[in-house]
py3Dmol code that shows the C-alpha trace and the ligand (Angstrom):
import py3Dmol

protein = """\
ATOM      1  CA  MET A   1     101.178 100.778  98.694  1.00  0.00           C
ATOM      2  CA  ALA A   2      99.229 102.925 100.945  1.00  0.00           C
ATOM      3  CA  ALA A   3     101.489 105.896 100.100  1.00  0.00           C
ATOM      4  CA  ARG A   4     101.174 105.181  96.382  1.00  0.00           C
ATOM      5  CA  ILE A   5      97.390 105.118  96.536  1.00  0.00           C
ATOM      6  CA  ALA A   6      97.421 108.334  98.387  1.00  0.00           C
ATOM      7  CA  GLY A   7      99.717 109.908  95.985  1.00  0.00           C
ATOM      8  CA  THR A   8      97.368 109.191  92.826  1.00  0.00           C
ATOM      9  CA  ALA A   9      95.846 112.720  92.719  1.00  0.00           C
ATOM     10  CA  SER A  10      99.425 114.318  92.778  1.00  0.00           C
ATOM     11  CA  ASP A  11     100.418 111.830  90.220  1.00  0.00           C
ATOM     12  CA  ALA A  12      97.673 112.612  87.949  1.00  0.00           C
ATOM     13  CA  THR A  13      98.238 116.339  88.125  1.00  0.00           C
ATOM     14  CA  ARG A  14     101.625 116.056  87.234  1.00  0.00           C
ATOM     15  CA  ALA A  15     101.144 113.466  84.514  1.00  0.00           C
ATOM     16  CA  PHE A  16      98.289 115.572  82.820  1.00  0.00           C
ATOM     17  CA  GLU A  17     100.325 118.780  82.649  1.00  0.00           C
ATOM     18  CA  ALA A  18     103.530 117.003  81.357  1.00  0.00           C
ATOM     19  CA  ALA A  19     101.460 115.254  78.707  1.00  0.00           C
ATOM     20  CA  GLN A  20     100.019 118.111  77.181  1.00  0.00           C
ATOM     21  CA  ALA A  21     103.303 119.738  77.075  1.00  0.00           C
ATOM     22  CA  LEU A  22     104.904 117.132  75.003  1.00  0.00           C
ATOM     23  CA  PRO A  23     106.463 118.697  71.859  1.00  0.00           C
ATOM     24  CA  TRP A  24     104.987 116.462  69.285  1.00  0.00           C
ATOM     25  CA  LYS A  25     101.911 116.240  67.326  1.00  0.00           C
ATOM     26  CA  PRO A  26     100.734 113.658  64.710  1.00  0.00           C
ATOM     27  CA  ALA A  27     100.891 114.502  60.958  1.00  0.00           C
ATOM     28  CA  ALA A  28      97.337 113.443  60.143  1.00  0.00           C
ATOM     29  CA  ARG A  29      94.146 112.106  62.197  1.00  0.00           C
ATOM     30  CA  PRO A  30      94.815 108.359  62.452  1.00  0.00           C
ATOM     31  CA  ARG A  31      92.385 105.885  61.169  1.00  0.00           C
ATOM     32  CA  ALA A  32      92.492 103.757  64.403  1.00  0.00           C
ATOM     33  CA  ILE A  33      94.623 104.086  67.669  1.00  0.00           C
ATOM     34  CA  LEU A  34      96.049 100.914  69.175  1.00  0.00           C
ATOM     35  CA  LEU A  35      97.377 100.873  72.679  1.00  0.00           C
ATOM     36  CA  ALA A  36      99.574  97.699  73.463  1.00  0.00           C
ATOM     37  CA  GLY A  37      99.987  96.826  77.165  1.00  0.00           C
ATOM     38  CA  MET A  38      99.403  94.285  79.690  1.00  0.00           C
ATOM     39  CA  GLY A  39      98.006  94.199  83.147  1.00  0.00           C
ATOM     40  CA  GLY A  40      98.455  97.543  85.017  1.00  0.00           C
ATOM     41  CA  SER A  41      99.911  99.174  81.937  1.00  0.00           C
ATOM     42  CA  ALA A  42      96.889  98.332  79.758  1.00  0.00           C
ATOM     43  CA  ILE A  43      94.039  99.302  82.093  1.00  0.00           C
ATOM     44  CA  ALA A  44      94.284 103.040  81.345  1.00  0.00           C
ATOM     45  CA  GLY A  45      93.509 102.262  77.578  1.00  0.00           C
ATOM     46  CA  ASP A  46      90.484 100.418  78.849  1.00  0.00           C
ATOM     47  CA  LEU A  47      89.461 103.242  81.142  1.00  0.00           C
ATOM     48  CA  LEU A  48      89.923 105.683  78.343  1.00  0.00           C
ATOM     49  CA  VAL A  49      87.697 103.879  75.980  1.00  0.00           C
ATOM     50  CA  ASP A  50      84.991 103.707  78.691  1.00  0.00           C
ATOM     51  CA  TYR A  51      85.286 107.382  79.508  1.00  0.00           C
ATOM     52  CA  ALA A  52      85.668 108.839  76.053  1.00  0.00           C
ATOM     53  CA  GLY A  53      85.068 106.042  73.486  1.00  0.00           C
ATOM     54  CA  ASP A  54      82.054 107.730  72.190  1.00  0.00           C
ATOM     55  CA  GLU A  55      83.956 111.243  71.563  1.00  0.00           C
ATOM     56  CA  MET A  56      86.973 109.622  69.797  1.00  0.00           C
ATOM     57  CA  PRO A  57      86.987 110.216  66.020  1.00  0.00           C
ATOM     58  CA  ALA A  58      88.568 106.775  65.346  1.00  0.00           C
ATOM     59  CA  PRO A  59      88.370 103.263  66.976  1.00  0.00           C
ATOM     60  CA  PHE A  60      90.555 102.902  70.202  1.00  0.00           C
ATOM     61  CA  LEU A  61      91.808  99.371  70.513  1.00  0.00           C
ATOM     62  CA  VAL A  62      93.631  98.001  73.509  1.00  0.00           C
ATOM     63  CA  VAL A  63      95.720  95.119  72.455  1.00  0.00           C
ATOM     64  CA  ARG A  64      97.038  92.658  75.119  1.00  0.00           C
ATOM     65  CA  ASP A  65      99.063  90.399  72.870  1.00  0.00           C
ATOM     66  CA  TYR A  66     102.435  90.003  70.851  1.00  0.00           C
ATOM     67  CA  SER A  67     101.160  91.270  67.625  1.00  0.00           C
ATOM     68  CA  LEU A  68      98.575  93.785  66.137  1.00  0.00           C
ATOM     69  CA  PRO A  69      95.455  92.741  64.063  1.00  0.00           C
ATOM     70  CA  GLY A  70      95.960  92.316  60.275  1.00  0.00           C
ATOM     71  CA  TRP A  71      94.144  95.542  59.505  1.00  0.00           C
ATOM     72  CA  ALA A  72      96.671  97.838  61.468  1.00  0.00           C
ATOM     73  CA  GLY A  73      98.649  99.776  58.971  1.00  0.00           C
ATOM     74  CA  PRO A  74     100.635 103.177  58.408  1.00  0.00           C
ATOM     75  CA  ASP A  75      97.345 105.447  58.738  1.00  0.00           C
ATOM     76  CA  CYS A  76      96.989 104.188  62.459  1.00  0.00           C
ATOM     77  CA  LEU A  77      98.671 105.419  65.648  1.00  0.00           C
ATOM     78  CA  PHE A  78     100.315 102.787  67.984  1.00  0.00           C
ATOM     79  CA  ILE A  79     100.851 103.504  71.767  1.00  0.00           C
ATOM     80  CA  ALA A  80     103.349 101.125  73.687  1.00  0.00           C
ATOM     81  CA  SER A  81     102.509 101.366  77.300  1.00  0.00           C
ATOM     82  CA  SER A  82     104.730  99.416  79.540  1.00  0.00           C
ATOM     83  CA  TYR A  83     105.579 100.878  83.059  1.00  0.00           C
ATOM     84  CA  SER A  84     108.792  98.761  83.434  1.00  0.00           C
ATOM     85  CA  GLY A  85     109.446  99.111  79.702  1.00  0.00           C
ATOM     86  CA  ASN A  86     110.575  95.588  79.735  1.00  0.00           C
ATOM     87  CA  THR A  87     107.137  93.602  78.903  1.00  0.00           C
ATOM     88  CA  GLU A  88     107.771  91.169  76.241  1.00  0.00           C
ATOM     89  CA  GLU A  89     104.477  91.227  74.723  1.00  0.00           C
ATOM     90  CA  THR A  90     104.311  95.107  74.429  1.00  0.00           C
ATOM     91  CA  LEU A  91     107.829  95.231  73.010  1.00  0.00           C
ATOM     92  CA  SER A  92     107.023  92.763  70.480  1.00  0.00           C
ATOM     93  CA  ALA A  93     103.893  94.748  69.424  1.00  0.00           C
ATOM     94  CA  TYR A  94     106.180  97.949  69.320  1.00  0.00           C
ATOM     95  CA  GLU A  95     108.459  96.016  66.755  1.00  0.00           C
ATOM     96  CA  ASP A  96     105.298  94.797  64.913  1.00  0.00           C
ATOM     97  CA  ALA A  97     104.051  98.195  64.609  1.00  0.00           C
ATOM     98  CA  ALA A  98     107.645  99.526  63.130  1.00  0.00           C
ATOM     99  CA  ARG A  99     107.448  96.649  60.762  1.00  0.00           C
ATOM    100  CA  ARG A 100     103.994  97.869  59.455  1.00  0.00           C
ATOM    101  CA  GLY A 101     105.153 101.570  59.434  1.00  0.00           C
ATOM    102  CA  ILE A 102     102.734 102.879  62.039  1.00  0.00           C
ATOM    103  CA  PRO A 103     103.608 105.977  63.743  1.00  0.00           C
ATOM    104  CA  ARG A 104     104.502 105.181  67.249  1.00  0.00           C
ATOM    105  CA  VAL A 105     104.457 106.739  70.825  1.00  0.00           C
ATOM    106  CA  ALA A 106     105.924 105.016  73.946  1.00  0.00           C
ATOM    107  CA  LEU A 107     104.830 105.377  77.723  1.00  0.00           C
ATOM    108  CA  CYS A 108     107.257 104.021  80.191  1.00  0.00           C
ATOM    109  CA  SER A 109     109.545 104.569  83.059  1.00  0.00           C
ATOM    110  CA  GLY A 110     112.657 103.314  81.340  1.00  0.00           C
ATOM    111  CA  GLY A 111     113.669  99.768  80.573  1.00  0.00           C
ATOM    112  CA  ARG A 112     114.053  98.373  76.810  1.00  0.00           C
ATOM    113  CA  LEU A 113     111.067 100.384  75.554  1.00  0.00           C
ATOM    114  CA  GLN A 114     112.613 103.711  76.465  1.00  0.00           C
ATOM    115  CA  GLU A 115     116.134 102.382  74.805  1.00  0.00           C
ATOM    116  CA  LEU A 116     114.207 101.512  71.595  1.00  0.00           C
ATOM    117  CA  ALA A 117     112.156 104.717  71.747  1.00  0.00           C
ATOM    118  CA  LEU A 118     115.455 106.801  71.856  1.00  0.00           C
ATOM    119  CA  ARG A 119     117.116 104.875  69.132  1.00  0.00           C
ATOM    120  CA  ASP A 120     114.125 105.077  66.852  1.00  0.00           C
ATOM    121  CA  GLY A 121     113.088 108.778  67.632  1.00  0.00           C
ATOM    122  CA  THR A 122     109.821 107.633  68.996  1.00  0.00           C
ATOM    123  CA  PRO A 123     108.141 110.255  71.175  1.00  0.00           C
ATOM    124  CA  CYS A 124     108.309 108.979  74.822  1.00  0.00           C
ATOM    125  CA  ALA A 125     106.382 110.113  77.608  1.00  0.00           C
ATOM    126  CA  GLY A 126     108.611 109.053  80.736  1.00  0.00           C
ATOM    127  CA  PHE A 127     107.190 108.214  84.280  1.00  0.00           C
ATOM    128  CA  PRO A 128     109.220 108.294  87.329  1.00  0.00           C
ATOM    129  CA  GLY A 129     110.523 104.958  88.659  1.00  0.00           C
ATOM    130  CA  GLY A 130     109.921 103.114  91.715  1.00  0.00           C
ATOM    131  CA  TYR A 131     106.275 102.170  91.317  1.00  0.00           C
ATOM    132  CA  GLN A 132     104.450  98.905  90.914  1.00  0.00           C
ATOM    133  CA  PRO A 133     102.863  99.458  87.738  1.00  0.00           C
ATOM    134  CA  ARG A 134      99.312  99.145  88.923  1.00  0.00           C
ATOM    135  CA  ALA A 135     100.288 101.979  91.424  1.00  0.00           C
ATOM    136  CA  ALA A 136     101.142 104.290  88.701  1.00  0.00           C
ATOM    137  CA  ILE A 137      97.623 104.573  87.464  1.00  0.00           C
ATOM    138  CA  GLY A 138      97.473 108.353  88.066  1.00  0.00           C
ATOM    139  CA  TRP A 139     100.654 108.605  85.630  1.00  0.00           C
ATOM    140  CA  SER A 140      99.365 106.075  83.174  1.00  0.00           C
ATOM    141  CA  PHE A 141      95.799 107.219  82.657  1.00  0.00           C
ATOM    142  CA  PHE A 142      96.310 111.092  82.969  1.00  0.00           C
ATOM    143  CA  THR A 143      99.392 110.856  80.703  1.00  0.00           C
ATOM    144  CA  LEU A 144      97.228 108.855  78.125  1.00  0.00           C
ATOM    145  CA  LEU A 145      94.400 111.370  78.332  1.00  0.00           C
ATOM    146  CA  GLY A 146      96.709 114.375  78.132  1.00  0.00           C
ATOM    147  CA  ILE A 147      98.219 112.832  75.025  1.00  0.00           C
ATOM    148  CA  THR A 148      94.836 112.071  73.262  1.00  0.00           C
ATOM    149  CA  ILE A 149      94.126 115.840  74.012  1.00  0.00           C
ATOM    150  CA  ARG A 150      97.395 116.905  72.668  1.00  0.00           C
ATOM    151  CA  LEU A 151      96.979 114.963  69.634  1.00  0.00           C
ATOM    152  CA  GLY A 152      93.693 116.600  68.935  1.00  0.00           C
ATOM    153  CA  LEU A 153      91.690 113.328  69.442  1.00  0.00           C
ATOM    154  CA  LEU A 154      89.745 114.664  72.271  1.00  0.00           C
ATOM    155  CA  GLY A 155      88.793 118.099  73.062  1.00  0.00           C
ATOM    156  CA  PRO A 156      90.172 120.184  76.108  1.00  0.00           C
ATOM    157  CA  ARG A 157      88.725 119.373  79.354  1.00  0.00           C
ATOM    158  CA  ASP A 158      90.598 120.992  82.090  1.00  0.00           C
ATOM    159  CA  ARG A 159      87.762 121.487  84.649  1.00  0.00           C
ATOM    160  CA  GLU A 160      86.682 117.904  84.277  1.00  0.00           C
ATOM    161  CA  VAL A 161      90.065 116.751  85.088  1.00  0.00           C
ATOM    162  CA  ALA A 162      90.625 119.030  87.998  1.00  0.00           C
ATOM    163  CA  ALA A 163      87.331 117.908  89.385  1.00  0.00           C
ATOM    164  CA  ALA A 164      88.278 114.217  89.066  1.00  0.00           C
ATOM    165  CA  ILE A 165      91.728 114.677  90.500  1.00  0.00           C
ATOM    166  CA  GLY A 166      89.854 116.643  93.399  1.00  0.00           C
ATOM    167  CA  ARG A 167      87.542 113.588  93.930  1.00  0.00           C
ATOM    168  CA  ILE A 168      90.616 111.218  94.114  1.00  0.00           C
ATOM    169  CA  ARG A 169      92.253 113.664  96.693  1.00  0.00           C
ATOM    170  CA  GLU A 170      89.251 113.749  98.799  1.00  0.00           C
ATOM    171  CA  SER A 171      88.833 109.910  98.728  1.00  0.00           C
ATOM    172  CA  ALA A 172      92.322 109.623  99.884  1.00  0.00           C
ATOM    173  CA  GLU A 173      91.279 111.754 103.013  1.00  0.00           C
ATOM    174  CA  ARG A 174      88.275 110.073 103.437  1.00  0.00           C
ATOM    175  CA  MET A 175      89.383 106.208 102.839  1.00  0.00           C
ATOM    176  CA  GLY A 176      93.038 106.617 103.867  1.00  0.00           C
ATOM    177  CA  PRO A 177      94.703 104.492 106.606  1.00  0.00           C
ATOM    178  CA  GLU A 178      93.964 107.582 109.008  1.00  0.00           C
ATOM    179  CA  ALA A 179      90.289 107.390 108.575  1.00  0.00           C
ATOM    180  CA  PRO A 180      88.791 105.053 111.090  1.00  0.00           C
ATOM    181  CA  GLU A 181      86.605 102.149 110.127  1.00  0.00           C
ATOM    182  CA  VAL A 182      83.405 103.430 111.209  1.00  0.00           C
ATOM    183  CA  SER A 183      83.597 106.453 108.818  1.00  0.00           C
ATOM    184  CA  ASN A 184      85.869 104.802 106.076  1.00  0.00           C
ATOM    185  CA  PRO A 185      83.813 102.963 103.368  1.00  0.00           C
ATOM    186  CA  ALA A 186      87.014 101.318 101.966  1.00  0.00           C
ATOM    187  CA  LYS A 187      87.573  99.588 105.215  1.00  0.00           C
ATOM    188  CA  GLN A 188      84.000  98.648 105.721  1.00  0.00           C
ATOM    189  CA  LEU A 189      83.809  97.170 102.132  1.00  0.00           C
ATOM    190  CA  ALA A 190      87.027  95.162 102.680  1.00  0.00           C
ATOM    191  CA  ARG A 191      85.647  93.670 106.038  1.00  0.00           C
ATOM    192  CA  TRP A 192      82.610  92.621 104.185  1.00  0.00           C
ATOM    193  CA  LEU A 193      84.719  90.904 101.341  1.00  0.00           C
ATOM    194  CA  HIS A 194      87.095  89.279 103.862  1.00  0.00           C
ATOM    195  CA  GLY A 195      86.971  85.634 103.822  1.00  0.00           C
ATOM    196  CA  GLY A 196      84.454  85.789 100.925  1.00  0.00           C
ATOM    197  CA  PHE A 197      84.936  85.082  97.005  1.00  0.00           C
ATOM    198  CA  PRO A 198      84.690  88.630  95.521  1.00  0.00           C
ATOM    199  CA  VAL A 199      82.749  88.928  92.414  1.00  0.00           C
ATOM    200  CA  LEU A 200      82.358  92.301  90.629  1.00  0.00           C
ATOM    201  CA  TYR A 201      79.630  93.182  88.395  1.00  0.00           C
ATOM    202  CA  GLY A 202      79.841  96.406  86.313  1.00  0.00           C
ATOM    203  CA  ALA A 203      76.669  97.868  84.880  1.00  0.00           C
ATOM    204  CA  GLY A 204      76.558  98.962  81.575  1.00  0.00           C
ATOM    205  CA  ARG A 205      79.479  99.790  79.026  1.00  0.00           C
ATOM    206  CA  ARG A 206      80.898 102.327  81.075  1.00  0.00           C
ATOM    207  CA  LEU A 207      82.022 100.437  84.126  1.00  0.00           C
ATOM    208  CA  GLY A 208      83.619  97.345  82.480  1.00  0.00           C
ATOM    209  CA  ALA A 209      87.170  98.817  82.948  1.00  0.00           C
ATOM    210  CA  VAL A 210      86.456  99.589  86.475  1.00  0.00           C
ATOM    211  CA  ALA A 211      85.208  95.993  87.452  1.00  0.00           C
ATOM    212  CA  LEU A 212      88.305  94.704  85.842  1.00  0.00           C
ATOM    213  CA  ARG A 213      90.647  97.055  87.847  1.00  0.00           C
ATOM    214  CA  TRP A 214      88.604  96.022  91.009  1.00  0.00           C
ATOM    215  CA  ARG A 215      89.338  92.480  90.183  1.00  0.00           C
ATOM    216  CA  THR A 216      93.158  92.831  89.237  1.00  0.00           C
ATOM    217  CA  GLN A 217      93.573  94.971  92.309  1.00  0.00           C
ATOM    218  CA  LEU A 218      92.061  92.373  94.542  1.00  0.00           C
ATOM    219  CA  ASN A 219      94.285  89.788  92.817  1.00  0.00           C
ATOM    220  CA  GLU A 220      97.484  91.743  93.241  1.00  0.00           C
ATOM    221  CA  ASN A 221      96.984  93.685  96.382  1.00  0.00           C
ATOM    222  CA  SER A 222      94.962  91.511  98.339  1.00  0.00           C
ATOM    223  CA  LYS A 223      96.310  88.153  96.747  1.00  0.00           C
ATOM    224  CA  VAL A 224      92.879  86.706  96.406  1.00  0.00           C
ATOM    225  CA  PHE A 225      91.067  85.089  93.525  1.00  0.00           C
ATOM    226  CA  ALA A 226      88.376  87.316  92.173  1.00  0.00           C
ATOM    227  CA  HIS A 227      85.785  87.430  89.278  1.00  0.00           C
ATOM    228  CA  HIS A 228      84.290  90.034  87.233  1.00  0.00           C
ATOM    229  CA  HIS A 229      81.945  90.514  84.463  1.00  0.00           C
ATOM    230  CA  ALA A 230      79.690  93.305  82.853  1.00  0.00           C
ATOM    231  CA  LEU A 231      75.997  93.514  82.362  1.00  0.00           C
ATOM    232  CA  PRO A 232      73.886  92.991  80.334  1.00  0.00           C
ATOM    233  CA  GLU A 233      76.017  90.288  79.083  1.00  0.00           C
ATOM    234  CA  GLN A 234      76.078  88.419  82.333  1.00  0.00           C
ATOM    235  CA  ASN A 235      72.281  88.237  82.113  1.00  0.00           C
ATOM    236  CA  HIS A 236      72.405  85.973  79.031  1.00  0.00           C
ATOM    237  CA  ASN A 237      74.786  83.065  80.388  1.00  0.00           C
ATOM    238  CA  GLU A 238      76.611  83.485  83.515  1.00  0.00           C
ATOM    239  CA  ILE A 239      73.440  84.045  85.590  1.00  0.00           C
ATOM    240  CA  VAL A 240      72.617  80.455  84.893  1.00  0.00           C
ATOM    241  CA  GLY A 241      75.905  79.247  86.282  1.00  0.00           C
ATOM    242  CA  TRP A 242      74.630  80.244  89.515  1.00  0.00           C
ATOM    243  CA  GLU A 243      71.576  77.765  89.667  1.00  0.00           C
ATOM    244  CA  LEU A 244      73.432  74.670  91.118  1.00  0.00           C
ATOM    245  CA  PRO A 245      73.794  75.161  94.925  1.00  0.00           C
ATOM    246  CA  HIS A 246      77.646  74.758  95.089  1.00  0.00           C
ATOM    247  CA  ALA A 247      79.116  75.441  98.545  1.00  0.00           C
ATOM    248  CA  TRP A 248      81.285  78.274  97.402  1.00  0.00           C
ATOM    249  CA  LEU A 249      78.097  80.440  96.319  1.00  0.00           C
ATOM    250  CA  ALA A 250      77.443  81.012  99.872  1.00  0.00           C
ATOM    251  CA  GLN A 251      80.981  82.465  99.983  1.00  0.00           C
ATOM    252  CA  ALA A 252      80.432  84.846  97.143  1.00  0.00           C
ATOM    253  CA  ARG A 253      80.199  88.588  97.872  1.00  0.00           C
ATOM    254  CA  ILE A 254      79.005  90.329  94.956  1.00  0.00           C
ATOM    255  CA  VAL A 255      79.688  94.217  94.344  1.00  0.00           C
ATOM    256  CA  GLY A 256      77.383  95.645  91.920  1.00  0.00           C
ATOM    257  CA  LEU A 257      79.141  98.785  90.327  1.00  0.00           C
ATOM    258  CA  SER A 258      76.607 101.288  89.522  1.00  0.00           C
ATOM    259  CA  ASP A 259      76.609 104.839  87.813  1.00  0.00           C
ATOM    260  CA  ARG A 260      73.897 107.171  87.415  1.00  0.00           C
ATOM    261  CA  GLY A 261      74.575 107.388  83.630  1.00  0.00           C
ATOM    262  CA  ASP A 262      73.862 103.739  83.339  1.00  0.00           C
ATOM    263  CA  LEU A 263      70.792 102.901  81.265  1.00  0.00           C
ATOM    264  CA  SER A 264      67.767 102.408  83.529  1.00  0.00           C
ATOM    265  CA  ARG A 265      67.180  98.979  82.042  1.00  0.00           C
ATOM    266  CA  VAL A 266      70.630  97.954  82.833  1.00  0.00           C
ATOM    267  CA  ARG A 267      70.447  99.340  86.399  1.00  0.00           C
ATOM    268  CA  ALA A 268      67.106  97.204  86.714  1.00  0.00           C
ATOM    269  CA  ARG A 269      69.052  94.196  85.474  1.00  0.00           C
ATOM    270  CA  LEU A 270      71.620  94.727  87.924  1.00  0.00           C
ATOM    271  CA  GLU A 271      69.128  95.007  91.056  1.00  0.00           C
ATOM    272  CA  ILE A 272      67.245  92.065  89.655  1.00  0.00           C
ATOM    273  CA  THR A 273      70.415  89.956  89.227  1.00  0.00           C
ATOM    274  CA  GLY A 274      71.353  90.829  92.896  1.00  0.00           C
ATOM    275  CA  ARG A 275      68.026  89.639  94.060  1.00  0.00           C
ATOM    276  CA  ILE A 276      68.087  86.534  92.284  1.00  0.00           C
ATOM    277  CA  LEU A 277      71.844  85.662  93.262  1.00  0.00           C
ATOM    278  CA  SER A 278      71.029  86.651  96.762  1.00  0.00           C
ATOM    279  CA  GLU A 279      68.121  84.032  96.913  1.00  0.00           C
ATOM    280  CA  GLY A 280      70.761  81.386  95.843  1.00  0.00           C
ATOM    281  CA  GLY A 281      72.827  82.360  99.233  1.00  0.00           C
ATOM    282  CA  ALA A 282      75.286  85.076  97.811  1.00  0.00           C
ATOM    283  CA  ALA A 283      75.602  88.367  99.534  1.00  0.00           C
ATOM    284  CA  PHE A 284      75.006  91.417  97.345  1.00  0.00           C
ATOM    285  CA  GLN A 285      75.571  95.018  97.570  1.00  0.00           C
ATOM    286  CA  MET A 286      75.360  97.809  95.086  1.00  0.00           C
ATOM    287  CA  VAL A 287      78.278 100.454  95.169  1.00  0.00           C
ATOM    288  CA  GLU A 288      77.286 103.843  93.618  1.00  0.00           C
ATOM    289  CA  SER A 289      79.766 106.276  91.830  1.00  0.00           C
ATOM    290  CA  VAL A 290      79.746 109.908  92.902  1.00  0.00           C
ATOM    291  CA  GLY A 291      80.612 113.057  91.237  1.00  0.00           C
ATOM    292  CA  ASP A 292      79.464 115.221  88.346  1.00  0.00           C
ATOM    293  CA  SER A 293      81.376 114.359  85.261  1.00  0.00           C
ATOM    294  CA  LEU A 294      81.691 110.814  84.076  1.00  0.00           C
ATOM    295  CA  LEU A 295      85.463 111.092  84.561  1.00  0.00           C
ATOM    296  CA  GLU A 296      84.931 111.971  88.347  1.00  0.00           C
ATOM    297  CA  ARG A 297      82.408 109.288  88.708  1.00  0.00           C
ATOM    298  CA  LEU A 298      84.830 106.566  87.250  1.00  0.00           C
ATOM    299  CA  PHE A 299      87.485 107.714  89.341  1.00  0.00           C
ATOM    300  CA  SER A 300      85.251 107.664  92.508  1.00  0.00           C
ATOM    301  CA  LEU A 301      84.793 103.744  91.862  1.00  0.00           C
ATOM    302  CA  LEU A 302      88.301 103.079  90.722  1.00  0.00           C
ATOM    303  CA  VAL A 303      90.017 104.623  93.875  1.00  0.00           C
ATOM    304  CA  LEU A 304      87.531 102.993  96.276  1.00  0.00           C
ATOM    305  CA  GLY A 305      88.450  99.719  94.712  1.00  0.00           C
ATOM    306  CA  ASP A 306      92.300 100.488  95.259  1.00  0.00           C
ATOM    307  CA  TRP A 307      91.694 101.243  98.834  1.00  0.00           C
ATOM    308  CA  VAL A 308      89.462  98.257  99.456  1.00  0.00           C
ATOM    309  CA  SER A 309      92.195  95.951  97.901  1.00  0.00           C
ATOM    310  CA  LEU A 310      94.709  97.422 100.155  1.00  0.00           C
ATOM    311  CA  TYR A 311      92.783  96.888 103.364  1.00  0.00           C
ATOM    312  CA  LEU A 312      91.689  93.291 102.140  1.00  0.00           C
ATOM    313  CA  GLY A 313      95.414  92.690 101.646  1.00  0.00           C
ATOM    314  CA  LEU A 314      96.106  93.640 105.329  1.00  0.00           C
ATOM    315  CA  LEU A 315      93.003  91.606 106.873  1.00  0.00           C
ATOM    316  CA  ASN A 316      94.486  88.725 104.991  1.00  0.00           C
ATOM    317  CA  GLY A 317      97.838  89.385 106.605  1.00  0.00           C
ATOM    318  CA  VAL A 318      99.707  89.866 103.174  1.00  0.00           C
ATOM    319  CA  ASP A 319     101.962  92.656 102.013  1.00  0.00           C
ATOM    320  CA  PRO A 320      99.984  94.377  99.132  1.00  0.00           C
ATOM    321  CA  THR A 321     102.971  95.461  97.390  1.00  0.00           C
ATOM    322  CA  PRO A 322     104.957  92.390  95.896  1.00  0.00           C
ATOM    323  CA  VAL A 323     103.592  90.101  93.135  1.00  0.00           C
ATOM    324  CA  GLU A 324     105.754  87.085  93.602  1.00  0.00           C
ATOM    325  CA  ASN A 325     104.014  84.794  91.087  1.00  0.00           C
ATOM    326  CA  ILE A 326     104.238  87.437  88.372  1.00  0.00           C
ATOM    327  CA  ASN A 327     107.862  87.963  89.035  1.00  0.00           C
ATOM    328  CA  ARG A 328     108.656  84.322  89.223  1.00  0.00           C
ATOM    329  CA  LEU A 329     106.863  83.579  86.120  1.00  0.00           C
ATOM    330  CA  LYS A 330     108.642  86.475  84.229  1.00  0.00           C
ATOM    331  CA  SER A 331     112.026  85.313  85.215  1.00  0.00           C
ATOM    332  CA  GLU A 332     111.213  81.588  84.564  1.00  0.00           C
ATOM    333  CA  LEU A 333     110.264  82.598  81.061  1.00  0.00           C
ATOM    334  CA  GLU A 334     113.574  84.542  80.727  1.00  0.00           C
ATOM    335  CA  ARG A 335     115.475  81.439  81.742  1.00  0.00           C
ATOM    336  CA  ALA A 336     113.462  79.274  79.338  1.00  0.00           C
ATOM    337  CA  GLY A 337     114.806  81.477  76.588  1.00  0.00           C
ATOM    338  CA  VAL A 338     112.090  80.298  74.266  1.00  0.00           C
ATOM    339  CA  PRO A 339     111.907  82.750  70.987  1.00  0.00           C
TER     340      PRO A 339
END
"""
ligand_1 = """\
15
LIG
O 100.469 94.889 88.079
C 101.670 94.309 87.436
O 102.679 94.388 88.021
C 101.347 93.799 86.079
O 100.028 93.720 85.822
C 102.286 94.667 84.939
O 101.597 95.765 84.868
C 102.402 93.624 83.953
O 103.051 92.431 84.042
C 102.963 94.470 82.632
O 104.177 94.984 83.159
P 104.572 96.590 82.843
O 103.657 97.411 83.398
O 105.793 96.816 83.473
O 104.707 96.501 81.431
"""
view = py3Dmol.view(width=600, height=400)
view.addModel(protein, "pdb")
view.setStyle({"model": 0}, {"cartoon": {"style": "trace"}})
view.addModel(ligand_1, "xyz")
view.setStyle({"model": 1}, {"stick": {}})
view.zoomTo()
view.show()
């Protein structure tokens, strides 16, 4: 897993170049774009919405389900994203898109989705095999970004992408296994989280996907239960849930993810929330994004979380790579054969 995280920058470079060279273009600007995917293959869509949602000429919806919403029709664009190409929810949404006559695009490393795309003449951006889906984030996100530019949904942004990839590469040097704990923020943060209950709070609507990514990476790489939420919504309900002095509150380690583009009101909310919850016994620290563009800043936080999850897994004495419960669940479902 360490090598995969370290390889994210070169994956991103190759993915972005390949996506923009794809030999297809849409007939017309879609009314909406729907990306179907699960887990590690859905997060790229969430990140794209946080990063570029404001610039998109049409709504971009991430669908984590077997079927599409009722309003989706032939004037939309459908993207099926499944690293393995075998995820049943995504395959089912792909067929649903076909029934509704929605133009489709596929992102995968092979599997059934690739076979169906070949059969149907659906444009397909292929990823190399051999990754855990979550570790292919360089491929999945930068392919998706490249495609949206290629399709004219977003304007060109080569310099911004180069800077973001540069940040990912620099993080691998600063946070990789060779960098000692004394100068490695990811190892320090993993040590702080070790033995505690990680809670990720993302400030503002730009950091929801990053907070989700941290949580799912902690789940899968560190094999721990974790929680995430976004502000300001957290301030309107969940904050009250910390009032009773349960024993586990003292175990909580809250990471407040923050970006300088956050509204100052939301930043104030995060700081006050941290103060209130610390008084209740939880430990709290802010983690700031770094970089010029929003893309660079989002990825500065994302890769930090990836490295933290790796080191927390190692501190927990587990192998970060396998996901036994996911594999078991998928094979039991297959054996159950329920239509
Ligand atoms: O991280 C994982 O392994 C999962 O979250 C998978 O991404 C998820 O089960 C979907 O599989 P795939 O990405 O192959 O479509």
